[in-house]
C-alpha positions as CSV (number, residue, x, y, z in Angstrom):
1,M,0.0,0.0,0.0
2,E,1.3,3.4,-0.9
3,K,2.0,5.4,2.3
4,R,0.3,8.8,2.3
5,T,0.7,11.7,4.7
6,V,-2.4,13.4,5.8
7,R,-2.1,16.6,7.8
8,Y,-3.8,19.8,8.5
9,V,-2.9,22.4,5.8
10,K,-2.5,25.8,7.3
11,P,-2.2,29.2,5.5
12,D,1.3,30.5,4.9
13,Y,1.2,33.7,7.0
14,Y,4.7,34.6,6.1
15,K,3.8,35.0,2.5
16,L,0.7,36.9,3.5
17,F,2.7,39.3,5.5
18,S,5.2,39.7,2.7
19,K,2.5,40.5,0.2
20,M,0.9,42.9,2.6
21,F,4.3,44.6,3.2
22,W,5.0,45.1,-0.4
23,G,1.5,46.1,-1.0
24,S,2.0,48.9,1.5
25,V,5.1,50.0,-0.2
26,I,3.3,50.1,-3.5
27,A,0.5,52.1,-2.0
28,L,3.0,54.6,-0.6
29,A,4.6,54.9,-4.1
30,L,1.2,55.5,-5.5
31,I,0.6,58.3,-3.1
32,L,3.9,59.9,-3.8
33,G,3.3,59.7,-7.5
34,Y,-0.1,61.3,-7.2
35,F,1.1,64.2,-5.1
36,S,4.1,64.7,-7.5
37,I,1.9,65.0,-10.5
38,F,-1.3,66.5,-9.3
39,V,-0.6,68.3,-6.1
40,F,3.0,69.7,-6.5
41,Q,2.8,69.7,-10.3
42,I,6.4,68.8,-10.9
43,N,7.5,69.2,-14.5
44,G,10.3,67.8,-16.7
45,P,11.9,64.5,-16.0
46,F,10.3,64.3,-12.6
47,L,6.9,64.4,-14.2
48,F,7.7,61.3,-16.2
49,L,9.1,59.7,-13.1
50,G,5.9,60.5,-11.2
51,F,3.8,59.0,-13.9
52,A,6.0,55.9,-13.9
53,V,5.7,55.6,-10.1
54,F,2.0,56.1,-10.3
55,L,1.5,53.4,-13.0
56,I,3.7,50.9,-11.1
57,A,1.6,51.6,-8.1
58,M,-1.6,51.0,-9.9
59,L,-0.3,47.7,-11.2
60,G,0.8,46.8,-7.7
61,I,-2.7,47.5,-6.4
62,I,-4.2,45.3,-9.1
63,S,-1.7,42.5,-8.4
64,F,-2.1,42.8,-4.7
65,R,-5.9,42.5,-4.9
66,S,-5.6,39.6,-7.2
67,Q,-3.2,37.8,-4.9
68,K,-5.4,38.6,-1.9
69,L,-8.4,37.1,-3.6
70,M,-6.4,34.0,-4.5
71,L,-5.1,33.7,-1.0
72,D,-8.6,34.0,0.5
73,R,-9.9,31.4,-1.9
74,K,-7.0,29.1,-1.1
75,T,-7.5,29.6,2.7
76,A,-11.2,28.8,2.3
77,E,-10.3,25.6,0.4
78,I,-7.8,24.6,3.1
79,H,-10.3,25.2,5.9
80,E,-12.9,23.1,4.0
81,A,-10.3,20.3,3.4
82,N,-9.6,20.3,7.1
83,R,-13.3,20.2,7.9
84,V,-13.8,17.3,5.6
85,Y,-10.8,15.5,7.0
86,I,-12.0,15.9,10.6
87,S,-15.5,14.9,9.5
88,T,-14.1,11.8,7.7
89,V,-12.2,10.7,10.8
90,E,-15.2,11.2,13.1
91,A,-17.5,9.4,10.7
92,L,-15.1,6.5,10.5
93,A,-14.7,6.3,14.2
94,T,-18.5,6.5,14.7
95,A,-19.0,3.7,12.2
96,V,-16.5,1.5,14.0
97,D,-18.2,2.1,17.4
98,A,-21.6,1.5,15.8
99,R,-20.3,-1.9,14.7
100,D,-19.3,-2.5,18.3
101,Q,-22.8,-1.6,19.5
102,I,-21.5,1.5,21.5
103,G,-23.5,4.7,21.7
104,R,-22.5,7.4,19.2
105,G,-21.3,9.6,22.1
106,H,-18.5,7.2,23.1
107,V,-15.8,8.4,20.8
108,N,-16.7,12.1,21.3
109,R,-16.6,11.8,25.1
110,T,-13.4,9.8,25.1
111,Q,-11.9,12.4,22.8
112,H,-12.9,15.2,25.1
113,F,-11.6,13.5,28.3
114,A,-8.3,12.7,26.6
115,V,-7.7,16.2,25.1
116,K,-8.7,18.0,28.3
117,M,-6.4,15.7,30.3
118,G,-3.6,16.7,27.9
119,E,-4.3,20.4,28.4
120,V,-4.3,20.0,32.2
121,L,-0.9,18.3,31.9
122,G,0.4,21.0,29.6
123,L,1.2,18.8,26.6
124,E,2.6,20.4,23.4
125,K,0.3,20.9,20.4
126,P,1.5,17.8,18.5
127,E,0.7,15.6,21.4
128,L,-2.7,17.2,21.8
129,E,-3.4,16.7,18.1
130,A,-2.3,13.0,18.6
131,L,-4.7,12.6,21.5
132,N,-7.5,14.2,19.5
133,T,-7.1,11.8,16.6
134,A,-6.1,8.7,18.6
135,A,-9.2,9.1,20.7
136,L,-11.3,9.0,17.6
137,L,-9.5,6.0,16.0
138,H,-8.3,4.0,19.0
139,D,-10.7,1.1,18.2
140,I,-10.4,1.1,14.4
141,G,-8.6,-2.3,14.7
142,K,-11.9,-3.9,15.7
143,L,-12.7,-4.0,12.0
144,A,-10.6,-7.2,12.1
145,V,-12.7,-8.8,15.0
146,P,-15.8,-10.8,14.0
147,D,-19.2,-9.3,14.9
148,H,-20.2,-12.4,16.9
149,I,-17.3,-11.9,19.2
150,L,-17.7,-8.1,19.6
151,N,-21.4,-8.5,20.4
152,K,-21.3,-11.7,22.3
153,P,-23.6,-11.4,25.4
154,G,-21.8,-13.9,27.5
155,E,-18.2,-14.5,28.6
156,L,-15.6,-14.8,25.9
157,T,-13.6,-17.9,25.4
158,P,-9.8,-17.8,25.7
159,A,-9.5,-17.9,21.9
160,E,-12.1,-15.1,21.5
161,R,-10.2,-12.9,24.0
162,E,-7.0,-13.4,22.0
163,K,-8.8,-12.4,18.9
164,V,-10.1,-9.2,20.5
165,K,-6.6,-8.3,21.7
166,T,-5.4,-8.1,18.1
167,H,-7.4,-5.0,17.5
168,S,-4.8,-2.6,19.0
169,S,-2.0,-3.9,16.8
170,V,-4.2,-4.0,13.7
171,G,-5.3,-0.4,14.5
172,A,-1.7,0.8,14.8
173,A,-0.9,-0.8,11.5
174,I,-3.7,1.0,9.8
175,I,-2.8,4.3,11.4
176,S,0.9,4.0,10.5
177,E,0.0,3.6,6.8
178,I,-1.8,7.0,6.9
179,G,1.2,8.8,8.1
180,F,-0.1,11.5,10.5
181,P,2.3,14.4,11.2
182,Y,1.9,13.8,14.9
183,P,2.4,10.6,17.0
184,V,-1.0,9.0,16.7
185,T,0.2,5.4,16.2
186,P,1.8,4.9,19.7
187,A,-1.4,6.0,21.5
188,V,-3.5,3.7,19.4
189,K,-1.2,0.7,19.7
190,H,-0.6,0.9,23.5
191,H,-3.9,2.1,25.0
192,H,-4.5,-1.4,26.4
193,E,-1.1,-1.7,28.1
194,R,-1.2,-1.9,31.9
195,W,0.9,0.0,34.5
196,D,2.0,-3.4,35.9
197,G,3.1,-4.8,32.6
198,K,0.3,-7.3,32.1
199,G,-1.4,-5.5,29.2
200,Y,-1.1,-6.0,25.5
201,P,0.2,-6.0,22.8
202,D,3.8,-5.5,24.0
203,G,3.5,-5.9,27.8
204,L,5.0,-2.4,28.4
205,A,5.0,-1.3,32.1
206,G,5.0,2.0,34.0
207,K,6.4,5.1,32.1
208,D,7.6,2.9,29.3
209,I,4.0,3.2,28.1
210,P,3.7,6.4,26.0
211,L,2.0,9.2,27.9
212,T,-0.7,9.7,25.3
213,A,-1.5,6.0,25.5
214,R,-1.8,6.1,29.3
215,I,-4.1,9.1,29.1
216,L,-6.3,7.5,26.4
217,S,-6.4,4.3,28.5
218,I,-8.1,6.1,31.4
219,A,-10.4,8.1,29.2
220,D,-11.5,5.1,27.2
221,A,-12.0,2.9,30.3
222,Y,-14.1,5.4,32.2
223,D,-16.4,6.1,29.3
224,T,-16.8,2.4,28.3
225,L,-17.8,1.6,31.9
226,R,-20.5,4.2,31.8
227,V,-22.3,2.9,28.8
228,T,-24.3,-0.3,28.2
229,R,-22.6,-3.2,26.5
230,P,-24.0,-6.4,25.1
231,Y,-22.5,-8.4,27.9
232,R,-23.4,-6.0,30.9
233,P,-25.4,-3.0,31.9
234,A,-24.0,0.5,32.3
235,V,-21.9,1.2,35.5
236,T,-22.9,4.2,37.6
237,R,-20.7,7.2,37.9
238,E,-19.6,6.3,41.4
239,G,-19.0,2.7,40.4
240,A,-16.8,3.8,37.5
241,R,-14.8,6.1,39.7
242,A,-14.3,3.3,42.2
243,L,-13.1,0.9,39.5
244,L,-10.5,3.5,38.3
245,K,-9.3,4.0,41.8
246,N,-9.0,0.2,42.3
247,G,-7.1,0.0,39.0
248,A,-4.6,2.8,39.9
249,G,-1.1,1.3,40.2
250,S,-2.1,-1.9,38.5
251,Q,-4.0,-1.2,35.4
252,F,-3.6,2.6,35.2
253,D,-1.0,5.3,35.9
254,P,-1.9,6.2,39.5
255,E,-0.9,9.9,39.1
256,L,-3.0,10.3,36.0
257,V,-6.0,8.6,37.6
258,S,-5.8,11.1,40.5
259,I,-5.7,14.0,38.0
260,F,-8.5,12.6,36.0
261,L,-10.8,12.1,38.9
262,K,-9.9,15.5,40.3
263,N,-11.0,17.2,37.1
264,L,-13.8,14.8,36.2
265,R,-16.7,17.0,37.3
266,N,-15.5,19.9,35.0
267,F,-15.0,17.5,32.1
268,E,-18.5,16.1,32.5
269,K,-20.1,19.6,32.6
270,E,-18.4,20.4,29.3
271,I,-19.6,17.1,27.9
272,E,-23.2,17.9,29.0
273,A,-23.0,21.3,27.4
274,K,-22.2,19.5,24.1
275,G,-25.3,17.3,24.4
276,L,-23.3,14.2,24.9
277,S,-24.3,13.2,28.5
278,Y,-24.7,9.6,29.4
279,E,-28.4,9.9,30.0
280,E,-29.0,11.2,26.5
281,D,-26.7,8.6,25.0
282,D,-28.4,5.7,26.8
283,S,-32.0,6.9,26.2
284,A,-31.4,7.5,22.4
285,P,-28.1,5.9,21.4
286,L,-29.0,6.0,17.7
287,H,-30.6,9.4,17.5
288,P,-29.0,12.8,17.8
289,V,-29.8,15.1,20.8
290,T,-28.9,18.4,19.3
291,E,-29.1,20.0,15.9
292,K,-25.4,20.4,15.9
293,N,-24.8,16.6,16.3
294,S,-27.8,15.4,14.3
295,K,-26.6,15.8,10.8
296,N,-26.4,12.7,8.6
297,H,-26.0,10.1,11.3
298,G,-28.6,7.7,9.7
299,Y,-25.7,5.5,8.7
300,V,-24.9,4.8,12.4
301,E,-28.4,3.2,12.8
302,Q,-28.0,1.3,9.6
303,I,-24.6,-0.1,10.6
304,K,-26.0,-1.1,14.0
305,K,-29.0,-2.6,12.5
306,A,-26.9,-4.6,10.0
307,N,-24.6,-5.8,12.8
308,R,-27.5,-6.8,15.0
309,E,-28.9,-8.8,12.1
310,V,-25.6,-10.6,11.5
311,F,-25.1,-11.3,15.2
312,T,-28.7,-12.5,15.7
313,L,-28.4,-14.9,12.7
314,F,-25.0,-16.1,13.9
315,E,-26.3,-16.7,17.5
316,L,-29.4,-18.4,16.0
317,A,-27.3,-20.8,14.0
318,R,-24.9,-21.4,16.8
319,V,-27.5,-22.2,19.5
320,F,-29.6,-24.2,17.0
321,G,-26.6,-26.4,16.4
322,T,-26.6,-27.5,20.0
323,S,-30.3,-27.8,20.6
324,L,-32.1,-31.1,20.3
325,N,-35.3,-30.1,22.0
326,I,-38.2,-28.9,20.0
327,D,-39.7,-26.6,22.6
328,D,-36.3,-24.8,23.2
329,T,-35.8,-24.6,19.4
330,L,-39.1,-23.0,18.7
331,S,-38.8,-20.6,21.7
332,L,-35.4,-19.4,20.5
333,F,-36.8,-19.0,17.0
334,T,-39.6,-16.7,18.0
335,K,-37.4,-14.8,20.5
336,K,-34.9,-13.9,17.7
337,I,-37.8,-12.9,15.4
338,S,-39.0,-10.4,18.1
339,E,-35.4,-9.0,18.3
340,L,-35.3,-8.3,14.5
341,L,-38.9,-7.5,13.6
342,P,-41.8,-5.4,15.0
343,M,-44.5,-7.8,16.2
344,A,-47.0,-8.4,18.9
345,T,-47.4,-12.1,18.5
346,A,-45.5,-14.9,16.7
347,V,-46.9,-18.4,16.2
348,V,-45.1,-21.5,14.9
349,Y,-47.4,-24.0,13.2
350,L,-46.2,-27.6,12.6
351,L,-47.9,-30.0,10.3
352,N,-49.4,-33.3,11.6
353,E,-48.3,-36.7,10.3
354,T,-50.8,-36.5,7.4
355,G,-49.7,-33.1,6.4
356,T,-53.3,-31.8,6.3
357,V,-53.6,-30.0,9.6
358,A,-51.2,-27.4,11.2
359,I,-51.0,-27.2,15.0
360,A,-49.7,-24.1,16.8
361,K,-46.9,-25.8,18.7
362,H,-45.4,-22.6,20.1
363,A,-46.6,-19.0,20.5
364,E,-44.7,-15.9,21.7
365,G,-46.0,-12.4,22.7
366,V,-49.5,-11.2,23.6
367,N,-52.3,-13.8,23.5
368,S,-49.8,-16.6,23.3
369,D,-51.6,-18.8,25.7
370,A,-54.9,-18.5,23.9
371,L,-53.2,-19.3,20.5
372,K,-51.1,-22.2,21.5
373,N,-52.3,-25.6,20.3
374,R,-54.9,-24.1,18.0
375,K,-55.4,-26.0,14.7
376,L,-56.0,-25.0,11.2
377,R,-56.3,-26.9,8.0
378,V,-54.0,-26.5,5.0
379,G,-55.6,-23.8,2.8
380,E,-57.5,-22.3,5.7
381,G,-56.7,-18.7,6.6
382,T,-53.5,-16.9,5.6
383,T,-51.2,-19.4,7.3
384,G,-53.1,-22.3,5.6
385,K,-52.7,-20.6,2.2
386,T,-49.0,-20.2,2.9
387,L,-48.7,-23.9,3.6
388,E,-50.8,-24.7,0.5
389,A,-48.8,-22.5,-1.9
390,L,-45.5,-22.7,-0.1
391,E,-45.1,-19.0,-0.6
392,S,-44.5,-16.1,1.9
393,I,-47.6,-13.9,2.4
394,S,-47.9,-10.4,3.8
395,T,-51.4,-9.2,4.4
396,T,-53.6,-6.7,6.3
397,G,-56.2,-9.4,7.1
398,P,-54.9,-11.5,9.9
399,A,-58.4,-12.3,11.2
400,E,-58.7,-15.1,8.6
401,D,-56.3,-17.2,10.6
402,F,-58.7,-17.2,13.5
403,S,-62.1,-17.4,11.7
404,S,-62.8,-20.8,13.2
405,Y,-62.4,-19.5,16.8
406,D,-64.4,-17.0,18.8
407,L,-61.5,-14.8,20.0
408,D,-62.1,-11.2,21.1
409,F,-58.6,-10.0,20.5
410,V,-58.4,-11.0,16.8
411,N,-59.5,-7.6,15.5
412,S,-56.6,-5.9,17.4
413,Y,-54.1,-7.2,14.8
414,K,-53.7,-4.9,11.8
415,A,-51.1,-6.9,9.8
416,M,-49.5,-10.3,9.5
417,A,-46.8,-12.1,7.7
418,S,-46.5,-15.8,7.2
419,V,-43.5,-17.8,5.8
420,P,-43.4,-21.6,5.1
421,L,-40.9,-23.7,7.0
422,V,-39.3,-26.1,4.5
423,A,-36.1,-28.2,5.0
424,H,-34.6,-31.0,2.9
425,G,-37.6,-31.0,0.6
426,K,-40.0,-31.5,3.4
427,V,-42.7,-29.1,4.5
428,L,-42.6,-28.8,8.3
429,G,-45.1,-26.0,8.9
430,A,-45.1,-22.2,8.9
431,V,-44.3,-19.2,11.1
432,S,-46.7,-16.3,11.3
433,I,-46.2,-13.0,13.0
434,Y,-49.0,-10.5,13.8
435,S,-48.7,-6.8,14.4
436,R,-51.0,-4.3,16.1
437,D,-49.0,-1.2,14.9
438,L,-47.9,-1.8,11.3
439,D,-50.3,-1.4,8.4
440,K,-48.4,-4.0,6.5
441,Y,-45.1,-5.9,6.7
442,E,-42.8,-4.5,4.0
443,E,-40.2,-6.2,1.8
444,E,-37.4,-5.7,4.3
445,H,-39.5,-7.3,7.0
446,M,-40.2,-10.3,4.8
447,R,-36.5,-10.6,3.8
448,L,-35.5,-10.8,7.5
449,L,-38.3,-13.2,8.4
450,E,-37.5,-15.5,5.5
451,T,-33.8,-15.5,6.4
452,V,-34.4,-16.4,10.0
453,S,-37.0,-19.0,9.0
454,K,-34.6,-20.7,6.6
455,I,-32.1,-21.2,9.5
456,A,-34.8,-22.3,11.8
457,S,-36.3,-24.7,9.3
458,D,-33.0,-26.7,9.2
459,A,-32.8,-26.7,13.0
460,I,-36.5,-27.8,13.4
461,W,-35.9,-30.6,10.8
462,T,-32.8,-31.8,12.7
463,V,-34.7,-31.8,16.0
464,L,-37.7,-33.6,14.6
465,T,-35.5,-36.1,12.9
466,H,-33.6,-36.7,16.1
467,Q,-36.9,-37.1,18.0
468,E,-38.2,-39.6,15.4
469,S,-35.0,-41.5,15.8
470,E,-35.3,-41.5,19.6
471,V,-38.9,-42.6,19.3
472,R,-38.0,-45.4,16.9
473,A,-35.2,-46.5,19.3
474,L,-37.7,-46.6,22.2
475,T,-40.8,-47.8,20.4
476,D,-41.8,-51.3,19.2
477,P,-42.6,-50.8,15.5
478,M,-45.3,-53.5,15.4
479,T,-47.5,-52.3,18.3
480,G,-46.4,-48.7,18.7
481,L,-45.9,-49.4,22.4
482,P,-42.7,-48.5,24.2
483,N,-40.1,-51.3,24.0
484,A,-37.9,-52.9,26.6
485,R,-35.3,-50.1,26.5
486,S,-38.0,-47.6,27.1
487,L,-39.4,-49.8,29.9
488,Q,-36.0,-49.6,31.7
489,A,-35.9,-45.8,31.4
490,R,-39.5,-45.5,32.7
491,F,-38.8,-47.9,35.6
492,E,-35.8,-45.8,36.7
493,S,-37.8,-42.6,36.6
494,E,-40.7,-44.3,38.5
495,I,-38.4,-45.8,41.2
496,S,-36.8,-42.4,41.7
497,R,-40.2,-40.8,42.2
498,A,-41.3,-43.6,44.6
499,R,-38.2,-43.2,46.7
500,R,-38.7,-39.4,46.9
501,T,-42.4,-39.7,47.9
502,G,-42.3,-42.9,49.8
503,S,-44.9,-44.4,47.5
504,R,-45.1,-47.8,45.8
505,F,-46.0,-49.2,42.4
506,Q,-47.0,-52.5,40.8
507,I,-45.6,-54.3,37.8
508,L,-47.8,-56.6,35.7
509,M,-46.4,-59.3,33.5
510,I,-48.9,-60.2,30.7
511,D,-48.4,-63.3,28.6
512,L,-50.8,-64.1,25.7
513,D,-52.0,-67.7,25.8
514,G,-52.3,-69.5,22.4
515,F,-50.7,-66.7,20.3
516,K,-48.4,-69.2,18.6
517,A,-51.3,-71.1,17.2
518,V,-52.7,-67.9,15.6
519,N,-49.3,-67.5,13.8
520,D,-49.2,-71.1,12.8
521,T,-52.8,-71.3,11.6
522,Y,-53.4,-67.9,10.0
523,G,-49.9,-66.6,9.3
524,H,-47.7,-63.9,10.9
525,K,-49.6,-61.1,9.3
526,A,-52.7,-62.1,11.3
527,G,-50.5,-62.5,14.4
528,D,-49.0,-59.1,14.0
529,L,-52.5,-57.6,13.7
530,M,-53.6,-59.5,16.8
531,L,-50.7,-58.0,18.8
532,K,-51.6,-54.5,17.6
533,E,-55.3,-54.8,18.4
534,L,-54.6,-56.3,21.8
535,S,-52.1,-53.6,22.6
536,D,-54.7,-50.9,22.0
537,L,-57.3,-52.9,23.9
538,M,-55.0,-53.3,27.0
539,K,-54.1,-49.6,27.0
540,E,-57.8,-48.7,27.3
541,E,-57.9,-50.6,30.6
542,L,-55.0,-48.5,32.0
543,R,-55.0,-45.0,33.5
544,E,-53.5,-42.1,31.6
545,Y,-50.3,-42.1,33.6
546,D,-49.9,-45.9,33.6
547,F,-47.2,-47.4,31.4
548,L,-47.5,-50.4,29.0
549,A,-44.5,-51.8,27.1
550,R,-44.0,-54.8,24.8
551,Y,-41.4,-56.8,26.6
552,A,-40.7,-59.6,24.2
553,G,-42.7,-61.7,21.7
554,D,-46.1,-62.1,23.1
555,E,-45.2,-60.7,26.6
556,F,-46.1,-57.3,27.9
557,V,-45.2,-55.4,31.0
558,A,-47.2,-52.6,32.7
559,I,-46.1,-50.2,35.4
560,I,-48.9,-49.1,37.6
561,P,-47.9,-46.1,39.9
562,E,-49.4,-45.6,43.3
563,A,-51.3,-48.8,43.3
564,D,-51.6,-51.6,45.9
565,P,-51.9,-55.4,45.2
566,E,-55.7,-55.3,45.3
567,A,-55.8,-52.7,42.6
568,A,-53.3,-54.7,40.5
569,Y,-55.4,-57.8,40.9
570,E,-58.6,-56.0,39.7
571,L,-56.7,-54.6,36.8
572,A,-55.4,-58.0,35.8
573,Q,-58.9,-59.4,35.9
574,R,-60.2,-56.7,33.6
575,I,-57.3,-57.2,31.1
576,E,-57.8,-61.0,31.1
577,T,-61.5,-60.5,30.4
578,S,-60.9,-58.0,27.6
579,V,-58.3,-60.1,25.9
580,S,-60.3,-63.4,26.2
581,E,-63.4,-61.7,24.8
582,F,-61.7,-60.2,21.8
583,R,-62.2,-61.8,18.4
584,L,-60.0,-61.0,15.4
585,D,-61.7,-61.3,12.0
586,V,-59.2,-63.3,9.9
587,G,-61.5,-63.5,6.8
588,K,-63.8,-66.0,5.3
589,G,-66.1,-66.0,8.3
590,R,-63.3,-67.1,10.6
591,F,-62.3,-65.5,13.9
592,A,-59.3,-66.0,16.1
593,S,-58.8,-65.3,19.8
594,V,-56.3,-65.8,22.6
595,G,-56.2,-65.7,26.3
596,A,-54.0,-64.0,28.8
597,S,-52.1,-65.0,31.9
598,I,-51.1,-62.2,34.2
599,G,-48.9,-62.1,37.3
600,Y,-47.9,-59.0,39.3
601,A,-45.3,-57.9,41.8
602,S,-44.6,-54.6,43.6
603,Y,-42.0,-52.2,44.6
604,P,-40.5,-52.3,47.2
605,N,-41.9,-55.6,48.4
606,N,-40.5,-57.8,45.6
607,G,-37.2,-55.9,44.9
608,D,-35.7,-52.6,43.9
609,T,-34.5,-53.3,40.4
610,L,-36.5,-53.9,37.2
611,D,-35.1,-57.4,36.8
612,Q,-36.0,-58.4,40.4
613,I,-39.5,-57.2,40.2
614,V,-40.1,-58.5,36.6
615,I,-38.8,-62.0,37.7
616,A,-41.2,-62.0,40.6
617,A,-44.1,-60.9,38.4
618,D,-43.1,-63.6,35.8
619,K,-43.1,-66.3,38.5
620,A,-46.6,-65.2,39.6
621,M,-47.7,-65.2,35.9
622,Y,-46.4,-68.8,35.4
623,S,-48.1,-69.9,38.6
624,V,-51.4,-68.6,37.1
625,K,-50.6,-70.3,33.8
626,E,-49.8,-73.7,35.5
627,G,-53.0,-73.5,37.6
628,R,-55.0,-72.9,34.4
629,K,-53.2,-75.8,32.7
630,R,-54.1,-78.1,35.6
631,R,-57.7,-77.1,35.4
632,R,-57.8,-77.6,31.6
633,K,-56.2,-81.0,31.9
634,A,-58.8,-82.0,34.4
635,L,-61.5,-80.7,31.9
636,E,-59.9,-82.7,29.1
637,E,-59.9,-85.9,31.2
638,L,-63.6,-85.3,31.9
639,K,-64.4,-84.8,28.2
640,M,-62.4,-87.9,27.3
641,K,-64.4,-90.0,29.8
642,R,-67.6,-88.6,28.3
643,R,-66.5,-89.6,24.8
644,T,-65.5,-93.0,26.0
645,K,-68.9,-93.5,27.6
646,I,-70.7,-92.3,24.5
647,Q,-68.7,-94.8,22.4
648,E,-69.5,-97.7,24.8
649,D,-73.2,-96.8,24.7
650,S,-73.3,-96.4,20.9
651,P,-74.8,-99.3,18.8
652,E,-72.6,-98.4,15.8
653,P,-69.8,-100.9,15.2
654,L,-66.2,-99.9,14.7
655,V,-65.1,-99.3,11.2
656,N,-61.5,-100.4,10.4
657,D,-60.7,-100.3,14.1
658,K,-61.5,-96.6,14.2
659,V,-64.0,-94.8,16.2
660,K,-66.5,-92.7,14.2
661,A,-66.2,-89.1,15.3
662,E,-69.4,-87.4,16.4
663,P,-69.8,-83.7,16.8
664,V,-69.7,-82.6,20.4
665,H,-72.1,-79.7,21.1
666,S,-71.4,-77.1,23.7
667,P,-74.0,-74.8,25.3
668,G,-74.1,-71.5,23.4
669,T,-73.2,-73.0,20.0
670,E,-75.3,-73.9,17.0
671,E,-75.4,-77.4,15.6
672,H,-73.3,-76.4,12.6
673,E,-70.4,-75.0,14.7
674,L,-67.5,-77.0,16.0
675,I,-65.3,-76.0,18.9
676,I,-61.7,-77.2,19.0
677,E,-59.4,-76.4,21.9
678,L,-55.7,-76.1,20.9
679,D,-52.7,-75.0,22.9
680,E,-54.2,-74.0,26.1
681,R,-56.9,-71.4,25.4
682,H,-56.6,-70.8,21.7
683,I,-60.0,-71.2,20.1
684,V,-61.0,-71.2,16.4
685,T,-64.7,-70.9,15.6
686,S,-65.8,-71.9,12.1
687,D,-69.2,-71.9,10.4
688,S,-68.5,-75.2,8.6
689,V,-66.5,-78.3,9.0
690,N,-64.9,-79.9,6.0
């Protein structure tokens, strides 16, 4: 880069004096010539000489006036150049601080404190000029620091702190390329050095730190403390004074701190007179407070707005990347929308599994409780049209979104905007914002909403995909019930609660009797359907907070909180009855059914681990099953005796040493039906026998 020298250009007063002197001589000659010719009426050679002197004098006058006009014009140009130069430096400094989210008065107050301190110390003019410019440009090196670090609301990481520290060296490098005629660079480079040598970038200590840098350090620190930053609120005047005192001798030059605090009241009065007080800066940091300081500062607001947008989007992407909870994700989404856009209410709608109905999963702002969990169909209202067309919509008729509900506050909204949420080719839902103040959301509003929604859509897709994966990992795909892994997690949660409250719970082990015969007779498809139907049937017998899981094969486990053995017994009886009465239509007029054997055990009576209690319940279940087998065996023996007696009493002879089979009728069946008992309680009823 070509090195350029920029300096104040001052009028050449020597030349001005010279021209005025010779102008005076010419004027004197003119007077003498005039008197020689017209007053004293000298003749002869002296007359010619008089005319010559007079003519020369006239030419001198013309030349003098011409030079004076030229000098005046040049002087005006120089003053204008100096004004433009100062304005450029101030504008650049203000822009840098706007990027750092500091009020516009910061550089001006820091400049005032630093220069006034220099005057109190009796510094020479070059040093005062250096302070004046360094105060304006001391943070120009922050152009090299990313926005998300400058505006981070929390504590910086070690790596981020090191990045911030580079700004003083970068700023010094920029200033050195400009080539100011006074020592600006040392003040900019070393204004973060510490008196004890623990500062940066060079670790200078004591009076090795340039005086201008020591002055600027105090001025900058005091003013920065007094204003609000993204990571902390403003410090009071007394608090800032106390921090300077505490830092004297370690961070700051103790002698300079004493001088600064001694003169602080006068400095602040002068600042207030300029309209740069802290109250005014805090109350309207983006707006001017006096006509003098109000010209052309719209760029400050634009810079701050742009940086807020960049930081918000960065923070959104960063936090979304670590969030795997849908509620937290949607809450952060609407919060960031409220930071960027004017709105009264924001609602995030997510589509159901069929993609035909949108549910308000999250709402932020006024009326949020009333709007949450509301449903609308795709194509219904403005949000429904957004989902149908997959296009962003801005309208002045938000009431359409709530036409299905009788809500008094609907008419308070004047405008709304809705943007579809799409990620990886899948429509997830839509976000709609409603305003009470705006007549309509403009293009800039829509651009921001679409940008935020794009980032949020990817995050929502990731969360939903993760949740689906978790559900699949914890869910039995055939029945839709929780699986054994989920059972373990629920047991641990339930046992923790029981230990806290001193309560107990029951565990039921449910085994389907005769299920294998259904698979063998009608195929696995019928068996799978049987499991699904019975799962739904058993869930209907449970309370809302009870838990039912498919344990393995045709075994199920239920956790029944806050229940005693009597309640468990009654529940087991209801489930057995429901299962045994269920008939599955397997086609062609055929129906299949199974039975259920249920055992139960309790915490803490039968153990304090899932395995211990399940084993106890399993033993109880097999005891029930064995008892049922014994009863059925006795019934079979009784039936066999009956058949034998029938055969003995029958007059029909044996054919080929075989007994002719006769239908056995049971009460409650028609003559054309046949009952066959297979594998414990499996029953198949058929309308005809081949």
